[in-house]
C-alpha positions in Angstrom: 2.8 -3.3 1.4 2.0 -6.1 0.7 0.8 -5.1 -3.0 3.7 -2.7 -3.2 6.1 -5.6 -2.9 4.0 -8.3 -5.9 4.4 -5.0 -8.0 8.2 -5.6 -7.3 8.4 -9.2 -7.7 6.5 -8.9 -11.1 9.2 -6.5 -12.3 12.0 -8.4 -11.3 10.3 -11.5 -13.2 10.5 -9.7 -16.5 13.2 -7.9 -16.3 16.2 -9.5 -14.5 17.4 -12.9 -15.6 20.4 -13.1 -14.4 20.4 -12.8 -10.5 18.9 -15.8 -8.4 16.2 -15.0 -6.0 14.5 -16.9 -3.2 11.3 -15.3 -2.0 10.6 -16.4 1.5 6.9 -16.5 2.3 3.5 -18.2 4.4 1.7 -17.6 0.9 3.6 -19.6 -1.7 0.4 -20.3 -3.8 0.0 -16.4 -4.3 3.2 -16.3 -5.7 4.0 -19.8 -7.7 3.2 -17.9 -11.0 6.6 -16.0 -10.5 8.4 -18.9 -10.2 11.6 -18.9 -12.9 14.9 -20.7 -13.7 16.4 -17.8 -11.5 13.1 -17.3 -9.0 12.2 -19.4 -6.4 9.5 -19.5 -4.2 10.4 -20.8 -0.5 7.0 -21.0 2.0 7.2 -21.1 5.5 4.6 -21.8 7.8 2.9 -19.6 10.7 0.5 -21.0 13.3 -1.1 -18.2 12.8 -1.5 -14.3 11.7 -1.1 -12.9 15.1 1.8 -12.4 16.5 3.5 -12.6 12.7 5.9 -9.4 13.8 7.7 -11.9 16.6 7.0 -14.8 14.2 8.8 -13.4 11.5 12.2 -13.4 14.0 11.7 -16.5 15.2 11.2 -18.7 11.9 13.4 -16.6 9.5 17.3 -17.0 10.9 16.7 -21.1 10.7 15.9 -20.7 6.9 18.4 -17.8 6.2 20.6 -20.6 7.5 19.3 -22.8 4.9 19.5 -20.3 2.3 22.4 -18.4 2.5 21.8 -15.5 0.5 24.6 -13.2 -0.5 22.0 -10.4 0.3 18.7 -9.9 2.2 16.1 -7.5 1.4 13.6 -7.1 3.7 10.4 -5.3 1.9 8.6 -4.5 5.4 8.7 -5.6 9.0 12.0 -5.4 10.5 15.3 -7.6 9.6 15.7 -10.4 11.7 18.1 -10.1 14.7 20.0 -13.3 13.4 20.8 -11.9 10.1 24.7 -10.4 10.0 24.8 -10.2 6.4 24.1 -7.4 3.8 20.9 -6.2 4.3 18.4 -4.0 2.1 15.5 -2.8 4.2 12.6 -0.8 2.6 11.0 1.4 5.2 7.2 2.4 4.1 6.9 5.1 6.5 7.2 6.1 10.1 3.4 6.2 10.9 4.3 4.8 14.5 5.7 7.7 15.6 3.3 10.4 13.8 0.0 8.7 14.7 0.9 6.4 17.6 -2.8 5.7 18.3 -2.9 3.7 14.9 -1.5 0.3 16.5 -1.1 -1.5 19.5 1.8 -0.6 22.4 3.4 -4.3 21.5 3.7 -3.0 17.6 4.9 0.1 18.3 7.6 -1.7 20.9 8.6 -3.8 18.1 8.8 -1.0 15.2 10.7 1.4 17.7 13.4 -0.8 18.9 13.6 -3.5 16.1 13.0 -1.6 13.0 15.6 1.2 14.1 17.9 -1.5 15.0 17.3 -3.1 11.5 17.9 0.8 10.0 21.0 1.1 11.8 22.6 -2.4 10.3 21.0 -2.0 7.1 24.1 -1.4 4.0 21.0 0.1 1.8 17.5 1.7 3.4 14.8 2.0 0.1 12.2 4.4 1.1 8.7 4.7 -1.0 9.0 8.6 -1.1 11.2 11.6 -0.3 8.9 12.4 2.6 10.0 9.4 4.1 13.1 9.8 3.8 12.7 12.8 5.6 11.4 11.0 8.5 14.2 8.9 8.4 16.8 12.0 9.0 15.0 13.8 11.1 13.4 11.3 13.6 16.4 8.9 13.8 19.2 10.9 12.1 19.8 8.4 9.5 22.9 9.3 6.6 20.9 10.0 3.6 23.6 9.1 1.8 22.5 5.4 2.7 18.7 6.0 1.7 17.7 5.5 -2.0 13.9 6.4 -3.1 12.2 4.2 -5.0 8.4 4.8 -5.3 5.6 1.9 -5.4 4.7 0.6 -8.3 1.9 -0.5 -9.9 0.0 -4.2 -9.4 0.3 -5.3 -13.5 -3.5 -6.4 -12.8 -4.1 -3.0 -12.6 -3.4 -2.0 -16.5 -6.2 -0.1 -18.1 -6.4 -2.4 -21.4 -7.8 -5.3 -19.0 -10.4 -3.1 -17.7 -13.9 -2.6 -19.4 -17.0 -1.0 -18.9 -18.9 -4.0 -18.4 -17.0 -5.3 -15.5 -16.9 -1.7 -14.0 -20.9 -1.8 -14.5 -21.3 -5.2 -12.8 -19.4 -3.8 -10.0 -22.1 -1.1 -10.0 -24.5 -3.6 -10.0 -22.8 -5.3 -6.8 -22.8 -2.3 -4.5 -26.1 -1.3 -5.6 -25.9 1.6 -7.7 -23.1 4.7 -7.8 -20.5 3.9 -4.7 -17.7 5.7 -3.6 -14.9 3.9 -2.6 -11.9 3.4 0.2 -9.4 1.1 -0.1 -7.1 0.5 3.0 -7.3 -1.6 6.4 -10.0 0.3 8.9 -7.6 1.6 11.3 -7.1 5.0 13.1 -4.4 6.6 10.8 -7.2 5.7 7.7 -9.4 8.2 9.2 -12.5 6.4 8.4 -14.7 7.8 11.3 -14.9 11.2 9.2 -15.7 9.6 5.9 -18.7 7.4 7.5 -19.7 11.3 8.9 -19.5 12.8 5.7 -21.1 10.4 4.0 -24.1 10.8 6.5 -24.3 14.2 5.3 -24.3 13.6 1.6 -26.6 10.3 1.5 -30.0 11.7 1.8 -29.1 14.2 -1.5 -27.7 10.9 -3.3 -30.2 8.2 -2.5 -28.9 5.7 -5.0 -25.2 6.5 -3.8 -23.4 3.9 -1.3 -19.8 3.8 0.1 -17.9 0.7 0.2 -15.2 -0.1 2.8 -12.7 -2.4 0.7 -10.3 -3.8 3.2 -10.0 -5.8 6.6 -10.2 -4.4 10.0 -7.4 -3.7 11.2 -6.0 -2.4 15.3 -8.6 0.0 17.3 -11.1 -0.2 14.4 -14.1 -0.8 17.0 -15.4 3.1 16.9 -15.3 3.2 12.9 -17.7 -0.1 12.7 -20.0 0.9 15.3 -20.6 4.2 13.8 -21.4 2.4 10.5 -23.6 0.5 12.3 -25.2 3.4 14.0 -25.7 4.8 10.8 -29.4 5.5 9.1 -27.5 4.7 5.6 -25.8 1.7 7.0 -27.7 -0.8 4.6 -25.9 1.5 1.8 -22.3 1.1 3.6 -20.9 -2.1 2.0 -17.5 -3.6 4.5 -16.5 -5.9 1.5 -13.3 -7.5 3.8 -10.2 -8.2 1.3 -10.9 -7.9 -2.1 -9.6 -10.9 -4.5 -6.4 -9.1 -6.6 -8.5 -9.9 -10.0 -11.5 -7.6 -9.0 -9.6 -4.8 -7.9 -9.1 -3.0 -11.1 -13.0 -3.3 -12.0 -13.5 -2.2 -8.2 -11.4 1.2 -9.0 -13.1 1.8 -12.2 -16.6 1.4 -11.1 -16.5 3.9 -8.4 -17.7 7.3 -8.5 -14.3 8.6 -6.7 -11.7 7.1 -4.5 -11.8 8.7 -1.3 -8.6 8.6 1.0 -8.6 10.5 3.9 -5.5 9.2 5.4 -4.3 11.2 8.3 -0.4 10.2 7.0 0.7 7.9 4.5 4.4 7.0 3.0 3.1 6.8 -0.8 -0.5 6.1 -0.9 -0.9 3.9 -3.5 -4.6 3.5 -3.9 -4.4 6.8 -5.2 -2.4 6.0 -7.3 -4.0 2.7 -8.7 -7.3 4.5 -9.2 -5.8 7.2 -11.4 -4.6 4.2 -13.6 -8.4 2.7 -13.4 -9.6 6.1 -14.4 -11.5 7.1 -11.1 -10.9 10.7 -9.9 -9.4 10.6 -6.2 -10.2 12.6 -3.5 -7.7 12.8 -0.7 -6.2 14.9 2.2 -2.9 16.2 1.7 -1.2 14.2 3.7 -2.8 10.5 1.8 -1.7 12.5 -1.3 1.6 14.2 -1.4 2.8 16.7 -4.4 5.7 14.1 -4.9 3.6 11.3 -5.8 0.0 12.4 -6.8 0.9 15.5 -7.9 -2.5 17.7 -9.2 -4.2 15.2 -10.4 -6.4 14.3 -6.8 -8.7 16.9 -5.4 -7.7 17.6 -1.9 -9.1 18.4 0.8 -9.7 19.0 4.9 -10.4 15.4 5.9 -10.2 16.3 9.4 -13.7 17.6 9.1 -16.8 15.9 8.3 -18.4 18.7 6.3 -15.5 19.8 4.8 -15.3 16.4 3.3 -18.7 16.3 2.7 -19.0 19.4 0.6 -16.1 18.3 -1.7 -17.6 15.2 -2.1 -20.4 17.1 -3.5 -18.4 18.7 -5.6 -16.6 15.4 -6.9 -20.3 13.8 -7.6 -22.2 16.8 -9.0 -19.2 18.5 -11.3 -18.4 16.1 -14.3 -16.0 18.7 -15.7 -13.8 18.7 -12.8 -14.1 14.1 -12.6 -13.2 14.3 -15.8 -10.6 16.3 -15.4 -8.8 14.5 -12.9 -9.3 11.3 -15.1 -7.0 12.7 -17.4 -4.2 14.2 -15.0 -4.9 10.8 -12.9 -3.8 8.6 -16.2 -0.7 10.0 -17.2 0.5 11.0 -13.4 0.0 7.0 -13.1 2.0 6.1 -15.7 5.7 6.3 -14.4 5.0 4.1 -11.2 5.6 0.8 -13.3 7.2 -2.4 -12.3 9.6 -2.4 -14.7 11.1 0.8 -13.5 10.9 -0.2 -9.6 12.6 -3.7 -10.4 15.2 -1.8 -12.4 16.1 0.9 -9.2 16.2 -2.1 -6.9 18.5 -4.4 -8.5 20.9 -1.0 -8.4 20.8 -0.9 -4.9 21.2 -5.0 -4.5 24.4 -4.2 -6.3 25.1 -1.1 -4.1 24.8 -3.4 -0.8 27.4 -6.1 -2.5 29.7 -4.0 -4.0 29.1 -6.5 -7.2 26.5 -7.9 -9.6 24.9 -11.7 -10.1 24.3 -12.5 -6.6 21.8 -15.1 -4.7 19.3 -12.6 -3.3 16.1 -13.6 -0.8 13.4 -11.7 -0.9 11.4 -11.9 2.4 7.7 -11.9 2.0 5.3 -12.5 5.0 
């Protein structure tokens, strides 16, 4: 969600010189480069990242009373209870309903009640896929006339022309040679446990192969972390934590494949990011929908470690298959630009207001 929002802001900064934007964020330094005459960065201070959902509800009403925007866009979380003005809300998925074990009871209650209330209050709703639109309609009976499908955009830092063979090779050297890559927080929905089991099955056959898990440890990650610690190949399973923005492109480009076995995704942004960087993708059908990924991924049953392992062997040994997926992936990723996302989002702002050229606040925590 964070990277998708950053891509939207990049697009708005490039394409809109008329409307006034205030970006509300607890990380103002990360967004300062976007500051222009009509895009202001407003920093807020959080006590810690713990309890961010509650802090979000407590801090924003005061900030919004000070800024007084004509429309508020909340691209993640639920809208603050104290906001009664025009509201645009982005809903990425309803995974907390479809895969409830991915989050704590506290988080599920937050999403179930506050997000649902925000959906009810929003003049316009943005969803990142038709799948999420269908989830809103079926789970919460939301009127589809208020729902706008706007796909996530690629971060500009992942443009292919900025990637070089030397940078990709440097990543391979950093991680011990060839590597399979997973990008995302370690949590039950991401299904990292099955990926670890599949890697154990093939690691003996490919002694130069490593597994790179790029992302932080999320809720209920203890099982996967213990599984990694118990693996006979644990020295070849690399836990990177969060990767700096400037290193993500080379990290994708250096991988033999992105493996994305998630049990549910609203969009599956890492699949498109990998495609843009010229990396073949292996994914579950739930993580790489036909709507987003098309035919440019190798889909497989990721609920079974042996099946996933067999697919990984296929992608590692079939050069023609890998090259075909790379070609298809580069084409598939082309429409997901920050400018296209920004133009479509601006139209939603205008629908929410009934007019154009108004001050807009985007909340990014």
